[in-house]
All heavy atoms as an XYZ file, in Angstrom:
962
protein
N       0.851     -1.171      0.000
C       0.000      0.000      0.000
C       0.900      1.238      0.000
O       1.972      1.234      0.595
C      -0.897     -0.003      1.234
C      -1.787      1.202      1.312
S      -2.727      1.349      2.853
C      -3.602     -0.167      2.874
N       0.447      2.258     -0.668
C       1.169      3.519     -0.709
C       0.221      4.619     -0.268
O      -0.941      4.657     -0.674
C       1.702      3.821     -2.135
C       2.419      5.151     -2.179
C       2.612      2.706     -2.612
N       0.720      5.524      0.560
C      -0.067      6.662      1.012
C       0.614      7.924      0.506
O       1.848      8.012      0.445
C      -0.138      6.699      2.542
C      -0.873      7.901      3.038
C      -2.192      7.995      3.308
C      -0.332      9.207      3.284
N      -2.515      9.267      3.694
C      -1.379     10.035      3.685
C       0.945      9.753      3.172
C      -1.203     11.368      4.000
C       1.125     11.093      3.476
C       0.049     11.883      3.893
N      -0.180      8.916      0.144
C       0.349     10.210     -0.261
C      -0.713     11.272     -0.116
O      -1.904     10.969     -0.034
N      -0.281     12.509     -0.077
C      -1.203     13.628      0.030
C      -0.890     14.671     -1.019
O       0.269     14.894     -1.364
N      -1.938     15.312     -1.535
C      -1.781     16.357     -2.535
C      -2.695     17.531     -2.221
O      -3.712     17.386     -1.557
C      -2.099     15.859     -3.967
C      -1.123     14.792     -4.399
C      -3.521     15.360     -4.076
N      -2.278     18.677     -2.705
C      -3.132     19.860     -2.706
C      -2.924     20.532     -4.054
O      -2.187     20.017     -4.897
C      -2.760     20.803     -1.557
O      -1.545     21.460     -1.833
N      -3.508     21.668     -4.231
C      -3.374     22.347     -5.516
C      -1.916     22.688     -5.818
O      -1.480     22.605     -6.966
C      -4.226     23.610     -5.533
C      -4.208     24.319     -6.866
C      -5.157     25.508     -6.914
O      -5.846     25.797     -5.944
N      -5.187     26.196     -8.028
N      -1.152     23.064     -4.797
C       0.215     23.527     -5.032
C       1.292     22.713     -4.307
O       2.476     23.029     -4.438
C       0.358     24.988     -4.610
C      -0.567     25.910     -5.351
N      -0.400     26.213     -6.683
C      -1.680     26.564     -4.956
C      -1.366     27.032     -7.072
N      -2.158     27.259     -6.045
N       0.915     21.715     -3.541
C       1.883     20.999     -2.717
C       1.598     19.502     -2.751
O       0.521     19.076     -3.146
C       1.804     21.482     -1.264
C       1.913     22.958     -1.116
N       3.104     23.643     -1.238
C       0.975     23.895     -0.866
C       2.889     24.934     -1.063
N       1.600     25.124     -0.843
N       2.585     18.733     -2.304
C       2.406     17.292     -2.166
C       3.264     16.802     -1.015
O       4.263     17.426     -0.664
C       2.790     16.568     -3.442
C       4.255     16.709     -3.799
C       4.645     15.881     -4.993
N       5.958     16.206     -5.464
C       7.093     15.833     -4.889
N       7.071     15.126     -3.790
N       8.253     16.171     -5.407
N       2.872     15.675     -0.461
C       3.689     15.034      0.553
C       4.604     14.029     -0.139
O       4.461     13.755     -1.328
C       2.821     14.267      1.566
O       2.190     13.169      0.899
C       1.786     15.169      2.219
N       5.508     13.470      0.616
C       6.279     12.333      0.136
C       5.344     11.131      0.089
O       4.352     11.080      0.816
C       7.441     12.034      1.091
C       8.493     13.123      1.137
C       9.225     13.295     -0.190
O       9.542     12.269     -0.825
O       9.473     14.438     -0.591
N       5.636     10.178     -0.764
C       4.895      8.931     -0.763
C       5.407      8.067      0.378
O       6.603      8.033      0.646
C       5.063      8.188     -2.087
C       4.429      8.834     -3.306
C       4.734      8.015     -4.549
C       2.922      8.981     -3.126
N       4.493      7.375      1.034
C       4.844      6.505      2.149
C       4.399      5.098      1.800
O       3.221      4.865      1.529
C       4.148      6.962      3.457
C       4.534      6.050      4.604
C       4.477      8.414      3.764
N       5.347      4.168      1.775
C       5.033      2.770      1.509
C       4.694      2.102      2.828
O       5.432      2.233      3.808
C       6.220      2.050      0.826
C       5.916      0.577      0.622
C       6.545      2.727     -0.490
N       3.564      1.410      2.844
C       3.067      0.764      4.054
C       2.958     -0.726      3.786
O       2.208     -1.146      2.905
C       1.687      1.329      4.443
C       1.775      2.835      4.602
C       1.162      0.650      5.699
C       0.454      3.530      4.478
N       3.715     -1.507      4.523
C       3.641     -2.962      4.386
C       2.503     -3.483      5.265
O       2.321     -3.028      6.392
C       4.961     -3.596      4.807
N       1.722     -4.399      4.732
C       0.649     -4.992      5.518
C      -0.574     -4.110      5.612
O      -0.758     -3.178      4.832
N      -1.399     -4.407      6.587
C      -2.656     -3.685      6.781
C      -2.442     -2.393      7.550
O      -1.540     -2.295      8.384
C      -3.659     -4.558      7.532
C      -4.074     -5.760      6.718
O      -4.152     -5.697      5.495
N      -4.322     -6.868      7.386
N      -3.287     -1.439      7.266
C      -3.228     -0.149      7.946
C      -4.378     -0.076      8.938
O      -5.533      0.026      8.542
C      -3.320      1.002      6.936
C      -3.157      2.395      7.511
C      -1.741      2.595      8.043
C      -3.463      3.440      6.454
N      -4.057     -0.126     10.229
C      -5.081      0.044     11.247
C      -4.964      1.451     11.823
O      -4.111      2.233     11.399
C      -4.959     -1.041     12.332
C      -3.622     -1.006     13.048
O      -2.937      0.022     13.099
N      -3.225     -2.144     13.609
N      -5.807      1.775     12.780
C      -5.829      3.132     13.329
C      -4.504      3.508     13.975
O      -4.021      4.632     13.812
C      -6.966      3.265     14.339
N      -3.888      2.577     14.695
C      -2.614      2.875     15.361
C      -1.532      3.148     14.324
O      -0.791      4.130     14.430
C      -2.201      1.708     16.293
C      -0.801      1.921     16.840
C      -3.206      1.557     17.432
N      -1.444      2.326     13.311
C      -0.427      2.537     12.266
C      -0.713      3.815     11.483
O       0.213      4.534     11.102
C      -0.361      1.337     11.336
C       0.231      0.120     12.048
C       0.605     -0.980     11.127
N       1.678     -0.541     10.238
C       1.860     -1.052      9.023
N       1.068     -1.986      8.558
N       2.840     -0.624      8.258
N      -1.981      4.107     11.213
C      -2.329      5.341     10.506
C      -1.870      6.550     11.319
O      -1.253      7.476     10.786
C      -3.836      5.384     10.252
C      -4.317      6.584      9.484
C      -3.798      6.898      8.233
C      -5.316      7.410      9.999
C      -4.250      8.007      7.515
C      -5.774      8.502      9.289
C      -5.239      8.802      8.052
O      -5.690      9.893      7.354
N      -2.143      6.510     12.603
C      -1.768      7.626     13.480
C      -0.253      7.735     13.599
O       0.308      8.822     13.432
C      -2.413      7.405     14.851
C      -2.311      8.580     15.780
C      -2.965      8.289     17.123
N      -2.248      7.225     17.808
C      -2.808      6.121     18.297
N      -4.097      5.920     18.192
N      -2.081      5.211     18.900
N       0.440      6.610     13.846
C       1.870      6.640     14.136
C       2.760      6.690     12.892
O       3.843      7.264     12.936
C       2.255      5.420     14.987
C       1.521      5.351     16.318
C       1.743      6.570     17.199
O       2.884      7.075     17.252
O       0.770      7.028     17.831
N       2.322      6.071     11.798
C       3.164      5.989     10.600
C       2.816      7.011      9.524
O       3.628      7.269      8.640
C       3.085      4.585      9.979
C       3.615      3.495     10.903
O       4.304      3.835     11.891
O       3.345      2.312     10.646
N       1.597      7.559      9.594
C       1.161      8.516      8.567
C       0.896      9.899      9.171
O       1.527     10.882      8.794
C      -0.111      8.018      7.845
C       0.111      6.645      7.205
C      -0.594      9.049      6.836
C       1.140      6.612      6.116
N      -0.039      9.965     10.090
C      -0.442     11.269     10.615
C       0.680     11.983     11.355
O       0.981     13.145     11.047
C      -1.661     11.107     11.537
C      -2.944     10.640     10.872
C      -4.037     10.429     11.908
C      -3.393     11.616      9.795
N       1.268     11.310     12.334
C       2.271     11.972     13.164
C       3.504     12.401     12.364
O       3.898     13.567     12.427
C       2.652     11.085     14.354
C       3.582     11.756     15.313
C       3.145     12.806     16.103
C       4.901     11.359     15.421
C       3.994     13.445     16.987
C       5.768     11.986     16.294
C       5.315     13.038     17.081
N       4.130     11.514     11.579
C       5.348     11.949     10.896
C       5.141     12.717      9.590
O       6.042     13.424      9.133
C       6.093     10.634     10.620
C       5.023      9.606     10.547
C       3.926     10.070     11.473
N       3.965     12.591      8.964
C       3.792     13.183      7.635
C       2.697     14.244      7.577
O       2.928     15.343      7.089
C       3.507     12.087      6.597
C       4.608     11.087      6.510
N       5.789     11.343      5.845
C       4.729      9.844      7.035
C       6.587     10.297      5.964
N       5.975      9.365      6.676
N       1.504     13.911      8.033
C       0.367     14.826      7.883
C       0.492     16.042      8.796
O       0.339     17.182      8.340
C      -0.968     14.089      8.129
C      -2.135     15.061      8.131
C      -1.170     13.007      7.080
N       0.770     15.817     10.065
C       0.841     16.947     11.003
C       1.916     17.944     10.583
O       1.626     19.145     10.481
C       1.009     16.454     12.456
C       1.325     17.614     13.381
C      -0.255     15.730     12.914
N       3.148     17.525     10.279
C       4.140     18.520      9.828
C       3.737     19.220      8.529
O       3.972     20.420      8.371
C       5.419     17.692      9.628
C       5.236     16.476     10.461
C       3.756     16.207     10.463
N       3.134     18.476      7.608
C       2.688     19.065      6.349
C       1.642     20.144      6.610
O       1.721     21.253      6.069
C       2.128     17.975      5.438
C       1.685     18.471      4.093
C       2.610     18.725      3.091
C       0.343     18.673      3.821
C       2.200     19.181      1.841
C      -0.073     19.128      2.580
C       0.861     19.390      1.590
N       0.662     19.831      7.449
C      -0.388     20.803      7.736
C       0.128     21.975      8.576
O      -0.375     23.086      8.445
C      -1.571     20.122      8.422
C      -2.339     19.136      7.535
C      -3.392     18.393      8.333
C      -2.961     19.841      6.348
N       1.122     21.744      9.413
C       1.723     22.849     10.157
C       2.448     23.803      9.206
O       2.447     25.010      9.410
C       2.680     22.321     11.226
C       1.960     21.698     12.395
C       2.893     21.009     13.370
O       4.032     20.665     13.044
N       2.400     20.791     14.589
N       3.043     23.250      8.162
C       3.724     24.085      7.170
C       2.732     24.814      6.267
O       3.081     25.824      5.646
C       4.667     23.227      6.320
N       1.514     24.299      6.187
C       0.460     24.880      5.346
C      -0.821     24.989      6.179
O      -1.781     24.256      5.960
C       0.230     24.005      4.107
C       1.479     23.669      3.372
N       2.152     24.589      2.596
C       2.209     22.536      3.313
C       3.229     24.023      2.091
N       3.294     22.787      2.514
N      -0.866     25.922      7.117
C      -1.969     25.977      8.087
C      -3.335     26.312      7.497
O      -4.352     26.129      8.162
C      -1.522     27.054      9.074
C      -0.499     27.860      8.351
C       0.142     26.946      7.348
N      -3.381     26.751      6.260
C      -4.663     27.075      5.643
C      -5.341     25.848      5.039
O      -6.442     25.943      4.501
C      -4.478     28.146      4.578
C      -3.497     27.729      3.491
O      -2.524     27.015      3.806
O      -3.697     28.116      2.329
N      -4.717     24.674      5.123
C      -5.247     23.467      4.494
C      -6.142     22.676      5.440
O      -6.026     22.756      6.654
C      -4.111     22.579      4.010
C      -3.369     23.187      2.861
S      -2.256     21.970      2.170
C      -1.473     22.970      0.934
N      -7.004     21.890      4.815
C      -7.908     20.991      5.524
C      -7.595     19.574      5.087
O      -7.415     19.312      3.899
C      -9.372     21.330      5.175
O      -9.631     22.671      5.604
C     -10.347     20.387      5.835
N      -7.545     18.659      6.042
C      -7.279     17.256      5.738
C      -8.543     16.607      5.190
O      -9.629     16.768      5.739
C      -6.836     16.512      7.006
C      -6.646     15.000      6.878
C      -5.518     14.684      5.894
C      -6.363     14.400      8.239
N      -8.390     15.907      4.096
C      -9.489     15.120      3.532
C      -9.024     13.678      3.478
O      -8.040     13.361      2.821
C      -9.854     15.585      2.124
C     -10.938     14.738      1.493
C     -11.237     15.149      0.058
O     -10.578     16.002     -0.516
N     -12.242     14.533     -0.519
N      -9.698     12.824      4.204
C      -9.469     11.396      4.062
C     -10.825     10.724      3.998
O     -11.846     11.333      4.313
C      -8.567     10.812      5.155
C      -8.977     11.105      6.560
N      -8.127     10.924      7.616
C     -10.126     11.543      7.111
C      -8.732     11.242      8.738
N      -9.938     11.614      8.446
N     -10.844      9.493      3.527
C     -12.138      8.828      3.346
C     -12.616      8.218      4.663
O     -12.052      8.479      5.716
C     -12.058      7.792      2.223
C     -11.027      6.714      2.481
O     -10.659      6.493      3.662
O     -10.589      6.083      1.518
N     -13.647      7.441      4.587
C     -14.233      6.857      5.797
C     -13.699      5.463      6.091
O     -14.396      4.638      6.662
C     -15.758      6.825      5.672
C     -16.363      8.159      6.007
O     -15.950      8.808      6.954
N     -17.325      8.588      5.224
N     -12.453      5.201      5.715
C     -11.838      3.933      6.095
C     -11.844      3.841      7.620
O     -11.688      4.849      8.317
C     -10.414      3.857      5.561
N     -12.000      2.653      8.120
C     -12.073      2.451      9.571
C     -10.858      3.038     10.279
O     -10.989      3.644     11.345
C     -12.202      0.950      9.882
O     -13.319      0.439      9.177
C     -12.382      0.698     11.358
N      -9.684      2.880      9.682
C      -8.473      3.414     10.309
C      -8.479      4.937     10.376
O      -7.829      5.528     11.237
C      -7.224      2.938      9.565
O      -7.265      3.325      8.212
N      -9.231      5.588      9.511
C      -9.295      7.056      9.501
C     -10.331      7.594     10.484
O     -10.224      8.736     10.925
C      -9.662      7.567      8.106
C      -8.686      7.193      7.050
N      -8.923      7.446      5.722
C      -7.476      6.587      7.097
C      -7.899      7.010      5.002
N      -7.021      6.485      5.824
N     -11.344      6.819     10.782
C     -12.459      7.313     11.592
C     -12.453      6.799     13.022
O     -13.357      7.124     13.792
C     -13.799      6.935     10.935
O     -13.872      5.511     10.818
C     -13.943      7.589      9.569
N     -11.433      6.036     13.389
C     -11.357      5.513     14.754
C     -11.294      6.659     15.757
O     -10.758      7.731     15.476
C     -10.130      4.613     14.892
N     -11.835      6.418     16.927
C     -11.858      7.433     17.990
C     -10.441      7.941     18.287
O     -10.227      9.135     18.445
C     -12.498      6.852     19.246
C     -12.272      7.645     20.523
C     -12.937      8.984     20.563
N     -14.344      8.808     20.863
C     -15.242      9.752     20.677
N     -14.880     10.920     20.189
N     -16.497      9.557     20.946
N      -9.459      7.045     18.344
C      -8.088      7.457     18.658
C      -7.530      8.401     17.589
O      -6.785      9.329     17.901
C      -7.172      6.243     18.823
O      -7.075      5.519     17.619
N      -7.902      8.183     16.342
C      -7.461      9.055     15.246
C      -8.176     10.398     15.343
O      -7.542     11.452     15.222
C      -7.695      8.386     13.876
C      -7.497      9.374     12.746
C      -6.771      7.185     13.716
N      -9.475     10.375     15.550
C     -10.221     11.640     15.684
C      -9.679     12.458     16.850
O      -9.491     13.676     16.735
C     -11.710     11.358     15.851
C     -12.359     10.820     14.589
C     -13.879     10.833     14.640
N     -14.433     10.395     15.906
C     -15.003      9.207     16.122
N     -15.075      8.330     15.142
N     -15.489      8.899     17.301
N      -9.407     11.802     17.991
C      -8.854     12.511     19.152
C      -7.470     13.068     18.853
O      -7.152     14.205     19.222
C      -8.786     11.576     20.367
C     -10.159     11.211     20.909
O     -11.162     11.858     20.520
O     -10.221     10.255     21.708
N      -6.643     12.275     18.182
C      -5.301     12.707     17.812
C      -5.366     13.980     16.974
O      -4.650     14.953     17.226
C      -4.598     11.576     17.040
C      -3.251     11.942     16.502
C      -2.107     11.764     17.269
C      -3.108     12.445     15.211
C      -0.851     12.093     16.765
C      -1.866     12.773     14.705
C      -0.732     12.601     15.496
N      -6.212     13.980     15.955
C      -6.334     15.141     15.074
C      -6.920     16.344     15.806
O      -6.464     17.479     15.617
C      -7.176     14.780     13.851
C      -6.540     13.747     12.912
C      -7.556     13.287     11.872
C      -5.289     14.298     12.257
N      -7.896     16.106     16.644
C      -8.507     17.193     17.407
C      -7.493     17.808     18.370
O      -7.416     19.030     18.496
C      -9.722     16.694     18.178
C     -10.484     17.787     18.876
C     -11.746     17.267     19.535
O     -11.980     16.064     19.600
N     -12.562     18.172     20.019
N      -6.679     16.980     19.032
C      -5.661     17.475     19.963
C      -4.634     18.356     19.258
O      -4.040     19.231     19.868
C      -4.938     16.321     20.651
C      -5.821     15.577     21.644
O      -6.915     16.080     21.985
O      -5.415     14.466     22.056
N      -4.419     18.106     17.986
C      -3.442     18.877     17.214
C      -4.099     19.957     16.369
O      -3.458     20.570     15.524
C      -2.599     17.936     16.359
C      -1.562     17.230     17.219
C      -1.206     15.875     16.741
N      -0.325     15.221     17.703
C      -0.756     14.534     18.769
N      -2.043     14.424     19.027
N       0.099     13.966     19.579
N      -5.379     20.157     16.588
C      -6.162     21.193     15.915
C      -6.044     21.066     14.397
O      -5.785     22.026     13.672
C      -5.791     22.603     16.412
C      -5.752     22.634     17.943
C      -6.788     23.638     15.914
C      -5.161     23.898     18.527
N      -6.216     19.842     13.913
C      -6.203     19.582     12.482
C      -7.623     19.680     11.961
O      -8.524     19.000     12.466
C      -5.611     18.186     12.166
C      -5.787     17.829     10.704
C      -4.144     18.135     12.577
N      -7.825     20.537     10.988
C      -9.133     20.687     10.365
C      -9.357     19.511      9.410
O      -8.534     19.245      8.544
C      -9.169     22.004      9.595
O     -10.370     22.134      8.885
N     -10.473     18.803      9.596
C     -10.797     17.640      8.769
C     -12.096     17.915      8.025
O     -13.098     18.316      8.614
C     -10.939     16.366      9.630
C     -11.305     15.169      8.769
C      -9.656     16.093     10.400
N     -12.056     17.688      6.716
C     -13.245     17.875      5.887
C     -14.265     16.790      6.227
O     -13.936     15.611      6.189
C     -12.860     17.773      4.412
C     -13.974     18.003      3.396
C     -14.382     19.471      3.393
C     -13.515     17.586      2.014
N     -15.489     17.160      6.561
C     -16.509     16.126      6.803
C     -16.724     15.307      5.537
O     -16.812     15.854      4.444
C     -17.764     16.927      7.155
C     -17.287     18.299      7.488
C     -16.010     18.507      6.725
N     -16.780     14.017      5.682
C     -16.891     13.118      4.537
C     -18.012     12.148      4.827
O     -17.856     11.256      5.648
C     -15.558     12.395      4.347
C     -15.383     11.751      3.027
C     -15.451     10.418      2.764
C     -15.114     12.379      1.788
N     -15.224     10.178      1.439
C     -15.013     11.372      0.811
C     -14.948     13.703      1.393
C     -14.748     11.644     -0.523
C     -14.686     13.968      0.073
C     -14.586     12.943     -0.873
N     -19.156     12.294      4.158
C     -20.302     11.429      4.459
C     -20.040      9.965      4.102
O     -19.351      9.674      3.129
C     -21.427     12.002      3.605
C     -20.770     12.851      2.587
C     -19.420     13.249      3.103
N     -20.579      9.083      4.903
C     -20.456      7.651      4.630
C     -21.107      7.315      3.297
O     -22.112      7.904      2.907
C     -21.111      6.851      5.752
N     -20.498      6.388      2.575
C     -21.016      5.898      1.295
C     -21.197      6.995      0.257
O     -22.066      6.914     -0.607
C     -22.324      5.131      1.500
C     -22.153      3.917      2.393
C     -23.450      3.186      2.568
C     -23.243      2.000      3.491
N     -24.450      1.283      3.752
N     -20.365      8.030      0.338
C     -20.466      9.108     -0.648
C     -19.727      8.696     -1.915
O     -18.820      7.871     -1.875
C     -19.856     10.389     -0.093
O     -18.464     10.241      0.051
N     -20.089      9.274     -3.046
C     -19.316      9.006     -4.262
C     -17.878      9.460     -4.030
O     -17.622     10.421     -3.316
C     -19.989      9.866     -5.328
C     -21.287     10.274     -4.761
C     -21.180     10.195     -3.265
N     -16.947      8.773     -4.627
C     -15.548      9.098     -4.405
C     -15.167     10.330     -5.210
O     -15.014     10.262     -6.424
C     -14.678      7.910     -4.789
C     -13.278      8.045     -4.238
O     -13.016      9.000     -3.490
O     -12.457      7.202     -4.574
N     -15.011     11.441     -4.526
C     -14.620     12.693     -5.168
C     -13.254     13.149     -4.682
O     -12.897     14.296     -4.842
C     -15.667     13.777     -4.857
C     -17.088     13.457     -5.296
C     -18.034     14.547     -4.818
C     -17.158     13.336     -6.806
N     -12.498     12.248     -4.101
C     -11.213     12.589     -3.531
C     -10.191     12.815     -4.643
O      -9.938     11.921     -5.442
C     -10.770     11.446     -2.615
C      -9.623     11.841     -1.726
O      -8.824     12.691     -2.075
N      -9.540     11.209     -0.575
N      -9.558     13.986     -4.709
C      -8.624     14.298     -5.793
C      -7.411     13.360     -5.854
O      -6.820     13.188     -6.913
C      -8.176     15.728     -5.510
C      -8.996     16.222     -4.400
C      -9.765     15.101     -3.816
N      -7.040     12.732     -4.752
C      -5.879     11.845     -4.774
C      -6.111     10.654     -5.693
O      -5.168     10.069     -6.214
C      -5.496     11.388     -3.346
C      -4.088     10.756     -3.309
C      -6.502     10.392     -2.799
C      -2.969     11.702     -3.401
N      -7.375     10.308     -5.947
C      -7.657      9.164     -6.824
C      -7.126      9.412     -8.242
O      -6.704      8.475     -8.914
C      -9.150      8.866     -6.858
C      -9.725      8.428     -5.509
C      -9.041      7.214     -4.915
O      -8.595      6.332     -5.682
O      -8.946      7.131     -3.678
N      -7.101     10.661     -8.677
C      -6.539     10.988     -9.993
C      -5.027     10.773     -9.988
O      -4.444     10.343    -10.983
C      -6.881     12.422    -10.390
C      -8.358     12.639    -10.548
C      -9.102     13.281     -9.570
C      -9.024     12.171    -11.677
C     -10.466     13.454     -9.716
C     -10.383     12.349    -11.832
C     -11.095     12.989    -10.845
O     -12.447     13.158    -10.987
N      -4.383     11.090     -8.873
C      -2.944     10.886     -8.752
C      -2.627      9.391     -8.793
O      -1.703      8.961     -9.484
C      -2.406     11.518     -7.456
C      -0.933     11.204     -7.266
C      -2.650     13.023     -7.464
N      -3.395      8.582     -8.049
C      -3.155      7.129     -8.048
C      -3.356      6.548     -9.440
O      -2.602      5.661     -9.862
C      -4.060      6.418     -7.048
C      -3.841      6.816     -5.620
C      -4.812      7.060     -4.694
C      -2.596      7.017     -4.936
N      -4.234      7.403     -3.490
C      -2.881      7.389     -3.616
C      -1.260      6.931     -5.325
C      -1.882      7.656     -2.679
C      -0.263      7.205     -4.387
C      -0.586      7.552     -3.090
N      -4.340      7.040    -10.163
C      -4.574      6.551    -11.524
C      -3.389      6.884    -12.428
O      -2.912      6.038    -13.184
C      -5.869      7.155    -12.080
C      -6.148      6.685    -13.493
O      -6.287      5.462    -13.708
O      -6.216      7.543    -14.396
N      -2.902      8.108    -12.340
C      -1.746      8.514    -13.146
C      -0.512      7.696    -12.785
O       0.209      7.217    -13.667
C      -1.470     10.014    -12.945
C      -0.254     10.576    -13.678
C      -0.414     10.443    -15.176
C      -0.035     12.017    -13.275
N      -0.270      7.519    -11.501
C       0.870      6.728    -11.058
C       0.763      5.294    -11.562
O       1.735      4.724    -12.062
C       0.970      6.752     -9.537
C       2.130      5.993     -8.913
C       3.465      6.536     -9.381
C       2.026      6.057     -7.392
N      -0.417      4.707    -11.472
C      -0.646      3.346    -11.947
C      -0.335      3.231    -13.436
O       0.362      2.308    -13.870
C      -2.092      2.936    -11.664
C      -2.399      1.521    -12.102
O      -1.707      0.592    -11.641
O      -3.353      1.346    -12.895
N      -0.814      4.181    -14.222
C      -0.560      4.143    -15.666
C       0.924      4.299    -15.990
O       1.442      3.649    -16.893
C      -1.393      5.196    -16.389
C      -2.865      4.784    -16.489
C      -3.673      5.696    -17.365
N      -4.196      6.776    -16.518
C      -4.180      8.061    -16.835
N      -3.707      8.452    -18.001
N      -4.666      8.961    -16.020
N       1.626      5.162    -15.246
C       3.056      5.357    -15.497
C       3.874      4.121    -15.123
O       4.821      3.776    -15.819
C       3.564      6.579    -14.761
C       3.100      7.860    -15.410
C       3.806      9.050    -14.847
N       3.386     10.235    -15.543
C       3.850     11.446    -15.283
N       4.734     11.611    -14.325
N       3.429     12.486    -15.959
N       3.509      3.484    -14.031
C       4.220      2.262    -13.647
C       3.994      1.173    -14.687
O       4.931      0.497    -15.121
C       3.792      1.783    -12.243
C       4.284      0.373    -11.961
C       4.297      2.748    -11.181
N       2.753      1.007    -15.139
C       2.437     -0.016    -16.132
C       3.085      0.278    -17.488
O       3.329     -0.634    -18.260
C       0.929     -0.143    -16.298
C       0.268     -0.812    -15.110
C      -1.229     -0.879    -15.267
C      -1.865     -1.559    -14.075
N      -3.330     -1.524    -14.128
N       3.384      1.539    -17.766
C       3.965      1.914    -19.052
C       5.488      1.797    -19.083
O       6.087      1.968    -20.139
C       3.564      3.359    -19.399
N       6.102      1.485    -17.974
C       7.556      1.350    -17.950
C       8.008      0.271    -18.922
O       7.373     -0.764    -19.057
C       8.049      0.982    -16.559
C       8.016      2.112    -15.576
C       8.597      1.639    -14.273
N       8.808      2.739    -13.359
C       9.354      2.603    -12.163
N       9.759      1.414    -11.748
N       9.517      3.640    -11.389
N       9.140      0.533    -19.600
C       9.694     -0.449    -20.537
C      10.022     -1.748    -19.807
O       9.800     -2.836    -20.319
C      10.932      0.114    -21.213
N      10.563     -1.627    -18.613
C      10.848     -2.794    -17.777
C      10.033     -2.630    -16.501
O      10.428     -1.904    -15.589
C      12.350     -2.891    -17.442
C      13.171     -2.942    -18.724
C      12.619     -4.114    -16.559
C      14.659     -2.834    -18.504
N       8.862     -3.285    -16.439
C       8.013     -3.117    -15.258
C       8.702     -3.652    -14.002
O       9.436     -4.641    -14.070
C       6.772     -3.955    -15.578
C       6.868     -4.324    -17.005
C       8.283     -4.177    -17.421
N       8.495     -3.014    -12.867
C       9.086     -3.517    -11.628
C       8.483     -4.875    -11.273
O       7.292     -5.091    -11.449
C       8.721     -2.456    -10.593
C       7.582     -1.719    -11.184
C       7.701     -1.836    -12.666
N       9.324     -5.783    -10.799
C       8.856     -7.119    -10.455
C       8.593     -7.279     -8.967
O       7.850     -8.158     -8.559
C       9.871     -8.164    -10.920
C      10.003     -8.195    -12.434
C      11.037     -9.200    -12.901
O      11.480    -10.023    -12.089
O      11.390     -9.152    -14.091
N       9.232     -6.443     -8.146
C       9.018     -6.508     -6.708
C       8.769     -5.105     -6.187
O       9.211     -4.124     -6.778
C      10.200     -7.172     -5.972
C      11.510     -6.439     -6.238
C      10.313     -8.649     -6.345
C      12.696     -6.961     -5.455
N       8.060     -5.005     -5.065
C       7.658     -3.689     -4.560
C       8.856     -2.810     -4.217
O       8.776     -1.588     -4.331
C       6.736     -3.827     -3.356
O       7.409     -4.466     -2.289
N       9.987     -3.393     -3.819
C      11.155     -2.585     -3.490
C      11.624     -1.766     -4.690
O      12.150     -0.679     -4.536
C      12.297     -3.459     -2.958
C      12.074     -3.962     -1.549
C      11.097     -5.129     -1.457
O      10.808     -5.776     -2.492
O      10.603     -5.391     -0.354
N      11.431     -2.290     -5.904
C      11.828     -1.555     -7.104
C      10.962     -0.317     -7.318
O      11.378      0.622     -7.991
C      11.766     -2.442     -8.342
C      12.833     -3.511     -8.343
O      13.758     -3.480     -7.531
N      12.694     -4.464     -9.238
N       9.772     -0.309     -6.784
C       8.909      0.863     -6.897
C       9.344      1.964     -5.944
O       8.988      3.115     -6.128
C       7.452      0.493     -6.599
C       6.768     -0.348     -7.652
C       5.427     -0.850     -7.124
C       6.578      0.430     -8.925
N      10.100      1.622     -4.923
C      10.492      2.586     -3.916
C      11.729      3.381     -4.304
O      12.041      4.380     -3.689
C      10.708      1.886     -2.577
C       9.429      1.282     -2.044
C       9.641      0.552     -0.753
O      10.307      1.056      0.139
N       9.052     -0.623     -0.639
N      12.446      2.958     -5.332
C      13.618      3.691     -5.802
C      13.121      4.881     -6.618
O      12.368      4.711     -7.566
C      14.518      2.789     -6.682
C      15.694      3.582     -7.227
C      14.976      1.582     -5.889
N      13.495      6.101     -6.221
C      13.047      7.262     -7.003
C      13.440      7.107     -8.465
O      14.536      6.635     -8.771
C      13.787      8.436     -6.364
C      14.145      7.969     -4.981
C      14.358      6.473     -5.106
N      12.566      7.496     -9.381
C      12.808      7.289    -10.806
C      14.103      7.944    -11.265
O      14.774      7.446    -12.145
C      11.615      7.766    -11.630
C      11.344      9.226    -11.548
C      10.515      9.847    -10.683
C      11.927     10.262    -12.329
N      10.550     11.202    -10.880
C      11.387     11.479    -11.899
C      12.839     10.270    -13.377
C      11.757     12.694    -12.444
C      13.191     11.497    -13.940
C      12.645     12.682    -13.468
N      14.519      9.057    -10.648
C      15.724      9.726    -11.094
C      16.986      8.964    -10.656
O      18.052      9.207    -11.173
C      15.769     11.174    -10.618
C      15.763     11.334     -9.136
C      16.840     11.375     -8.302
C      14.618     11.477     -8.293
N      16.438     11.528     -6.998
C      15.079     11.597     -6.968
C      13.251     11.512     -8.527
C      14.221     11.743     -5.886
C      12.399     11.658     -7.450
C      12.878     11.769     -6.152
N      16.851      8.028     -9.697
C      17.985      7.213     -9.293
C      17.995      5.859     -9.983
O      18.979      5.156     -9.965
C      17.981      7.007     -7.779
C      18.237      8.261     -6.996
C      18.277      7.983     -5.516
C      18.522      9.259     -4.728
N      18.514      8.992     -3.289
N      16.874      5.494    -10.586
C      16.758      4.173    -11.189
C      17.298      4.117    -12.608
O      17.476      3.049    -13.159
C      15.297      3.730    -11.196
O      14.557      4.515    -12.102
N      17.508      5.291    -13.218
C      17.969      5.317    -14.597
C      16.840      5.132    -15.596
O      17.064      5.025    -16.778
N      15.595      5.109    -15.102
C      14.428      4.951    -15.991
C      13.511      6.150    -15.837
O      13.398      6.719    -14.776
C      13.637      3.692    -15.616
C      14.412      2.447    -15.827
C      13.500      1.257    -15.540
N      14.343      0.194    -15.023
C      14.027     -0.596    -14.048
N      12.882     -0.472    -13.437
N      14.830     -1.541    -13.652
N      12.839      6.489    -16.907
C      11.876      7.596    -16.839
C      10.494      7.056    -16.618
O      10.197      5.948    -16.858
C      11.929      8.404    -18.119
């Protein structure tokens, strides 16, 4: 699994997550090291995440509230209008279009400018 964040003018680093993402891992591996610093650097932004169980757990909501993170209300079972889905689609198409497709996930983690491939 890969996690990333985008806005109109900014992006986070991509974070590779091995295994399942539960509320504790979301809070400790994504929110604390990546989202909170990103939002502190861009205080006018609002966090948008979907209604995945790991995103809506009480511990996650409390964590975000304690850090005064503005979260966009996201109704359950809403149509997917999350802009990151366009980024994932583009990334998927670019990976599939590689002349030599990666065979293992570690090959996806090497930045393209270090891999010698475009």
